[in-house]
C-alpha positions as semicolon CSV with decimal commas, in nm:
position;residue;x (nm);y (nm);z (nm)
1;M;1,323;2,032;1,883
2;T;1,599;1,802;2,025
3;I;1,569;1,417;2,025
4;S;1,590;1,260;2,380
5;P;1,823;0,904;2,409
6;S;1,518;0,737;2,511
7;D;1,337;0,825;2,198
8;Q;1,637;0,746;1,992
9;L;1,552;0,482;1,711
10;D;1,722;0,173;1,772
11;T;1,880;0,064;1,467
12;D;2,054;-0,263;1,590
13;R;1,667;-0,389;1,663
14;L;1,546;-0,189;1,289
15;A;1,848;-0,391;1,149
16;E;1,729;-0,792;1,312
17;S;1,364;-0,706;1,191
18;R;1,273;-1,022;0,944
19;A;1,039;-0,730;0,760
20;I;1,355;-0,590;0,654
21;A;1,700;-0,668;0,441
22;R;1,866;-0,351;0,485
23;V;1,879;-0,012;0,672
24;E;2,010;0,333;0,646
25;T;1,944;0,590;0,873
26;Y;1,982;0,979;0,883
27;E;1,959;1,252;1,140
28;T;1,924;1,523;0,825
29;L;1,882;1,398;0,424
30;S;1,655;1,623;0,161
31;S;1,402;1,330;0,114
32;T;1,388;0,940;0,223
33;Q;1,157;0,906;-0,105
34;D;1,438;1,088;-0,330
35;R;1,736;0,829;-0,116
36;A;1,563;0,546;-0,279
37;H;1,530;0,710;-0,601
38;E;1,915;0,730;-0,626
39;V;1,951;0,339;-0,456
40;A;1,720;0,204;-0,719
41;R;1,928;0,396;-0,998
42;S;2,323;0,302;-0,907
43;G;2,221;-0,039;-1,012
44;A;2,364;-0,175;-0,708
45;V;1,994;-0,188;-0,466
46;G;2,100;-0,507;-0,287
47;P;1,920;-0,721;-0,076
48;L;1,529;-0,649;-0,051
49;P;1,366;-0,445;0,144
50;L;1,579;-0,115;0,276
51;L;1,441;0,100;0,485
52;I;1,550;0,472;0,467
53;V;1,468;0,668;0,747
54;A;1,584;0,995;0,852
55;E;1,481;1,224;1,195
56;E;1,481;1,536;0,972
57;Q;1,401;1,597;0,558
58;T;1,484;1,903;0,395
59;A;1,254;1,876;0,104
60;G;1,022;1,589;0,207
61;R;0,801;1,453;-0,077
62;G;0,437;1,468;-0,058
63;R;0,139;1,353;-0,426
64;G;0,238;1,552;-0,671
65;A;0,413;1,871;-0,601
66;N;0,275;1,878;-0,231
67;R;0,594;1,860;0,058
68;W;0,618;1,712;0,341
69;W;0,679;1,877;0,663
70;T;0,876;1,628;0,918
71;G;0,932;1,768;1,292
72;R;1,157;1,566;1,495
73;G;1,007;1,329;1,693
74;S;0,817;1,177;1,402
75;L;0,856;0,916;1,162
76;A;0,954;0,956;0,829
77;F;1,093;0,691;0,626
78;S;1,059;0,515;0,233
79;L;1,015;0,107;0,194
80;L;1,221;0,036;-0,169
81;F;1,081;-0,321;-0,223
82;D;1,027;-0,540;-0,502
83;P;0,675;-0,753;-0,475
84;A;0,802;-0,982;-0,693
85;G;0,963;-1,062;-0,413
86;W;0,643;-1,153;-0,164
87;Q;0,487;-1,364;-0,495
88;L;0,292;-1,026;-0,612
89;S;0,238;-0,818;-0,906
90;R;0,506;-0,560;-1,009
91;Q;0,215;-0,399;-1,213
92;P;0,112;-0,020;-0,993
93;L;-0,281;-0,087;-0,831
94;P;-0,437;0,225;-0,708
95;E;-0,529;-0,001;-0,382
96;R;-0,207;-0,032;-0,300
97;S;-0,144;0,319;-0,104
98;L;-0,501;0,225;0,047
99;A;-0,371;-0,081;0,183
100;V;-0,076;0,080;0,364
101;G;-0,323;0,346;0,537
102;V;-0,494;0,043;0,634
103;A;-0,178;-0,117;0,756
104;I;-0,140;0,267;0,903
105;V;-0,481;0,250;1,108
106;E;-0,455;-0,118;1,262
107;T;-0,079;0,069;1,403
108;V;-0,196;0,321;1,555
109;R;-0,591;0,272;1,631
110;P;-0,517;0,075;1,995
111;L;-0,327;0,371;2,036
112;L;-0,595;0,609;2,028
113;A;-0,895;0,500;2,247
114;G;-1,208;0,682;2,157
115;Y;-1,102;0,871;1,873
116;A;-1,177;0,781;1,513
117;V;-0,903;0,658;1,303
118;G;-0,940;0,626;0,930
119;L;-0,878;0,700;0,549
120;H;-0,872;1,033;0,354
121;W;-0,909;0,937;0,025
122;P;-0,605;0,933;-0,195
123;N;-0,345;0,838;0,049
124;D;-0,363;0,980;0,374
125;V;-0,455;0,868;0,749
126;F;-0,677;1,117;0,956
127;V;-0,793;1,164;1,287
128;S;-1,069;1,409;1,403
129;G;-1,038;1,566;1,130
130;K;-0,690;1,649;1,090
131;K;-0,390;1,448;0,897
132;L;-0,153;1,221;1,146
133;A;-0,008;1,046;0,819
134;G;0,024;1,093;0,488
135;I;0,154;0,804;0,215
136;L;0,320;0,828;-0,162
137;I;0,394;0,554;-0,365
138;D;0,631;0,518;-0,696
139;V;0,653;0,235;-0,927
140;L;1,000;0,262;-1,082
141;P;1,049;0,137;-1,446
142;S;1,177;-0,234;-1,282
143;G;0,870;-0,306;-1,075
144;Q;0,988;-0,243;-0,768
145;H;0,785;0,015;-0,542
146;I;0,911;0,280;-0,318
147;V;0,631;0,337;-0,084
148;G;0,723;0,660;0,172
149;I;0,513;0,704;0,507
150;G;0,529;0,987;0,709
151;L;0,382;0,930;1,029
152;N;0,335;1,199;1,348
153;V;0,461;1,045;1,628
154;N;0,641;1,228;1,913
155;N;0,623;1,550;1,726
156;T;0,432;1,902;1,821
157;L;0,317;2,082;1,546
158;H;0,456;2,430;1,739
159;G;0,729;2,456;1,475
160;A;0,516;2,382;1,109
161;P;0,406;2,655;0,891
162;G;0,091;2,741;0,975
163;D;-0,103;2,592;0,700
164;V;0,052;2,277;0,854
165;R;-0,054;2,352;1,223
166;A;-0,406;2,393;1,080
167;R;-0,415;2,035;0,927
168;A;-0,219;1,804;1,096
169;V;-0,194;1,684;1,463
170;S;0,060;1,390;1,647
171;L;0,005;1,137;1,795
172;C;0,176;1,279;2,131
173;E;-0,062;1,548;2,081
174;L;-0,350;1,336;2,100
175;S;-0,301;1,134;2,346
176;G;-0,053;1,327;2,582
177;R;0,196;1,089;2,596
178;T;0,541;0,932;2,456
179;F;0,559;0,695;2,206
180;D;0,919;0,440;2,143
181;R;0,921;0,466;1,810
182;T;1,136;0,180;1,686
183;T;0,861;-0,057;1,847
184;L;0,567;0,143;1,653
185;L;0,821;0,144;1,347
186;L;0,841;-0,242;1,331
187;E;0,485;-0,281;1,441
188;L;0,353;-0,070;1,141
189;L;0,688;-0,268;0,879
190;R;0,546;-0,576;0,938
191;N;0,162;-0,465;0,946
192;L;0,243;-0,315;0,603
193;E;0,326;-0,642;0,417
194;A;0,046;-0,808;0,592
195;A;-0,188;-0,571;0,466
196;V;-0,010;-0,518;0,124
197;R;-0,014;-0,902;0,097
198;E;-0,411;-0,991;0,169
199;S;-0,506;-0,683;-0,016
200;A;-0,341;-0,859;-0,391
201;A;-0,459;-1,231;-0,208
202;A;-0,825;-1,136;-0,091
203;P;-0,921;-0,814;-0,319
204;E;-1,277;-0,779;-0,217
205;E;-1,303;-0,915;0,094
206;F;-0,980;-0,678;0,229
207;G;-1,094;-0,379;0,005
208;S;-1,434;-0,353;0,179
209;R;-1,236;-0,266;0,470
210;F;-1,184;0,121;0,225
211;Q;-1,534;0,187;0,309
212;D;-1,557;0,107;0,709
213;L;-1,222;0,325;0,706
214;C;-1,366;0,625;0,510
215;L;-1,392;0,948;0,657
216;Q;-1,492;1,133;0,393
217;I;-1,871;0,937;0,329
218;G;-2,145;1,217;0,278
219;Q;-1,842;1,514;0,221
220;E;-1,949;1,742;-0,091
221;L;-1,585;1,667;-0,282
222;T;-1,461;1,905;-0,604
223;I;-1,199;1,677;-0,770
224;E;-1,026;1,807;-1,038
225;V;-0,841;1,528;-1,275
226;G;-0,702;1,654;-1,609
227;G;-0,808;1,985;-1,561
228;Q;-1,191;1,931;-1,506
229;C;-1,372;1,913;-1,194
230;S;-1,624;1,780;-1,039
231;V;-1,834;1,785;-0,771
232;G;-2,056;1,547;-0,541
233;R;-2,114;1,408;-0,248
234;C;-1,853;1,115;-0,112
235;A;-2,032;0,733;-0,119
236;G;-1,677;0,600;-0,015
237;I;-1,406;0,413;-0,136
238;A;-1,456;0,107;-0,355
239;A;-1,273;-0,202;-0,298
240;D;-1,049;-0,144;-0,569
241;G;-0,932;0,198;-0,438
242;A;-1,179;0,439;-0,662
243;L;-1,328;0,789;-0,466
244;L;-1,683;0,702;-0,504
245;L;-1,888;1,028;-0,563
246;E;-2,243;1,073;-0,627
247;T;-2,281;1,378;-0,886
248;L;-2,554;1,534;-1,075
249;R;-2,504;1,283;-1,342
250;G;-2,501;0,995;-1,094
251;R;-2,243;0,768;-0,900
252;E;-1,922;0,808;-1,026
253;K;-1,559;0,653;-1,025
254;F;-1,248;0,874;-0,953
255;Y;-0,909;0,642;-0,967
256;S;-0,703;0,967;-0,948
257;G;-0,735;1,281;-0,913
258;V;-0,666;1,624;-0,681
259;L;-0,915;1,669;-0,400
260;R;-0,975;2,087;-0,406
């Protein structure tokens, strides 16, 4: 798929945004997340936050060993930032990726009237039973964070691998129209910072949104943690980011794990 001139990201507008200090844009990159790690390791990070955007990723990373397929017309980017620069803790927090998920929901929900947009624990945004966006947060030894986001926007899934076509969807396929990706990205960056800040300032109040937006409530889920599987009916997502399952042992909280 060729990106039309009207759908090109406006690097000047991105560079002028107060939400970031610097931006790197690429036509093709193995992984924006890997590039952010490379910058962090170099010791010459420079002003933060640093936004890294790629039109195409040849080895986009998801959670664990998962890969993220990047179709042209989507948004694939990583944000390298220091939480201390936002007066926040540098410690890894399970609810932080969910806060980013809330930011994505708030950005795209006004564009999808009539659709139920919500969170799919631990780090995805779903619409109508299909994945619209994925989130990956890496916390570096320095405490700096790298937030990687893949959001299907103007891309179709026709050229995607079969398993991706079966479980993913894009904004343009749902709405029947295309979007200004620069405007969408800038809005998402603003919402991301606001959500991360608010989740730290009022964790219980903000965390109640996880429950409100959880799309898995009532579903029977199997989660694997350390090689052990637990099965239960989803009771939602706690304010601290834990998945709540009603199992034979009672209600249990899971802060990490792989859903099977």
